[in-house]
C-alpha positions as CSV (number, residue, x, y, z in Angstrom):
1,M,-42.9,18.2,-56.0
2,L,-43.5,16.9,-59.6
3,V,-45.9,19.8,-60.4
4,R,-43.4,22.4,-59.1
5,L,-40.5,20.8,-61.1
6,A,-42.6,20.5,-64.3
7,A,-43.8,24.1,-64.0
8,L,-40.2,25.3,-63.5
9,F,-38.9,23.2,-66.4
10,G,-41.7,24.7,-68.6
11,F,-40.7,28.2,-67.6
12,V,-37.0,27.5,-68.3
13,S,-37.9,25.9,-71.6
14,V,-39.9,29.0,-72.8
15,A,-37.1,31.3,-71.5
16,L,-34.4,29.4,-73.3
17,G,-36.4,29.2,-76.5
18,A,-36.9,32.9,-76.5
19,F,-33.3,33.6,-75.5
20,G,-32.0,31.5,-78.4
21,A,-34.5,32.9,-80.9
22,H,-34.0,36.6,-80.1
23,L,-30.6,37.1,-78.4
24,L,-28.4,34.3,-79.7
25,E,-29.6,33.6,-83.2
26,D,-26.8,35.6,-84.9
27,R,-24.2,33.7,-82.9
28,F,-25.2,30.2,-83.9
29,T,-23.9,28.2,-86.7
30,A,-26.7,26.6,-88.8
31,E,-26.1,23.3,-86.9
32,G,-26.1,25.2,-83.5
33,A,-29.5,26.8,-84.4
34,D,-30.9,23.4,-85.2
35,W,-29.7,22.0,-81.9
36,W,-31.2,24.9,-80.0
37,H,-34.5,24.5,-81.8
38,T,-34.6,20.7,-81.2
39,A,-33.8,21.2,-77.5
40,T,-36.6,23.6,-77.1
41,L,-39.0,21.5,-79.2
42,Y,-38.4,18.5,-76.9
43,S,-38.3,20.3,-73.5
44,L,-41.5,22.2,-73.5
45,P,-44.0,19.4,-74.4
46,H,-42.4,17.0,-72.0
47,A,-42.6,19.7,-69.3
48,A,-46.4,19.9,-70.1
49,A,-46.8,16.1,-70.0
50,A,-45.0,15.9,-66.6
51,L,-47.2,18.7,-65.3
52,A,-50.3,16.8,-66.4
53,A,-48.9,13.6,-64.7
54,G,-48.4,15.6,-61.5
55,L,-51.7,17.3,-61.6
56,S,-53.5,14.0,-62.1
57,G,-53.1,13.4,-58.4
58,R,-52.0,9.8,-59.1
59,G,-48.8,8.6,-57.7
60,G,-47.0,5.4,-58.5
61,N,-46.0,4.8,-62.1
62,I,-47.8,8.0,-63.3
63,A,-45.6,10.1,-61.0
64,R,-42.5,8.1,-61.9
65,G,-43.3,8.5,-65.6
66,G,-43.5,12.3,-65.1
67,G,-40.2,12.3,-63.3
68,L,-38.5,10.3,-66.0
69,L,-39.9,12.7,-68.6
70,L,-38.3,15.6,-66.8
71,L,-35.0,13.9,-66.3
72,G,-34.9,12.7,-69.9
73,A,-35.8,16.1,-71.3
74,A,-33.3,17.8,-69.1
75,I,-30.4,15.5,-70.2
76,F,-31.5,15.6,-73.9
77,S,-32.0,19.3,-74.1
78,A,-29.1,20.4,-71.9
79,T,-26.6,18.5,-74.1
80,L,-28.0,20.1,-77.2
81,Y,-28.1,23.6,-75.6
82,A,-24.5,23.2,-74.5
83,M,-23.3,22.1,-77.9
84,A,-25.1,24.9,-79.6
85,L,-23.2,27.3,-77.3
86,G,-19.9,25.7,-78.4
87,A,-19.4,22.9,-75.9
88,P,-17.5,19.9,-77.3
89,R,-19.5,17.6,-79.6
90,I,-18.6,14.7,-77.3
91,L,-21.6,15.8,-75.2
92,G,-23.7,14.5,-78.0
93,A,-22.9,11.0,-76.8
94,A,-25.1,11.8,-73.7
95,T,-28.0,13.1,-75.8
96,P,-29.4,9.6,-76.5
97,L,-29.4,8.9,-72.8
98,G,-31.9,11.7,-72.4
99,G,-33.9,10.2,-75.2
100,L,-34.0,6.9,-73.4
101,G,-35.2,8.7,-70.3
102,L,-38.0,10.2,-72.4
103,L,-39.0,6.8,-73.8
104,A,-38.9,5.3,-70.4
105,G,-41.1,8.1,-69.1
106,W,-43.8,7.5,-71.7
107,L,-43.7,3.7,-71.1
108,M,-44.1,4.3,-67.4
109,L,-47.0,6.6,-68.0
110,A,-48.6,3.9,-70.2
111,L,-48.0,1.3,-67.5
112,G,-49.5,3.5,-64.9
113,A,-52.5,4.2,-67.0
114,S,-53.1,0.5,-67.6
115,Q,-53.0,-0.1,-63.8
116,K,-55.7,2.5,-63.2
117,G,-57.4,0.7,-60.4
118,N,-54.2,0.1,-58.5
119,Q,-53.0,3.7,-58.3
120,E,-53.1,5.5,-55.0
121,P,-53.7,9.3,-55.1
122,A,-50.5,11.3,-54.5
123,A,-50.2,13.0,-51.1
124,P,-51.3,16.6,-51.2
125,S,-47.7,17.7,-50.5
126,D,-46.6,16.1,-53.8
127,M,-48.7,18.5,-55.8
């Protein structure tokens, strides 16, 4: 499941980055363009990291870390994309929650890596 979600998130990240750069660039304020760029900058590498976590075949904290990366990147990026498109700036209050999800994901990955001998392989249906 993590591999599929990460791959889909990567696809959407590339699509939204291209959409913003080519079809919406004339409609953004300078601030909106920065928000769109930042959202894309954070979503794509975190999708790749979550994909790597899923492809590792390790469950436990590694899989949880990958899931947290996706959740955090989704919240972080979605709020920035929405504000770039004109949504109320109050959404910016939720952006740091996505950042916390990203930080938690990286810490969970580190914890999982330090527990290398205790990890069980993920079930084949999880990949």
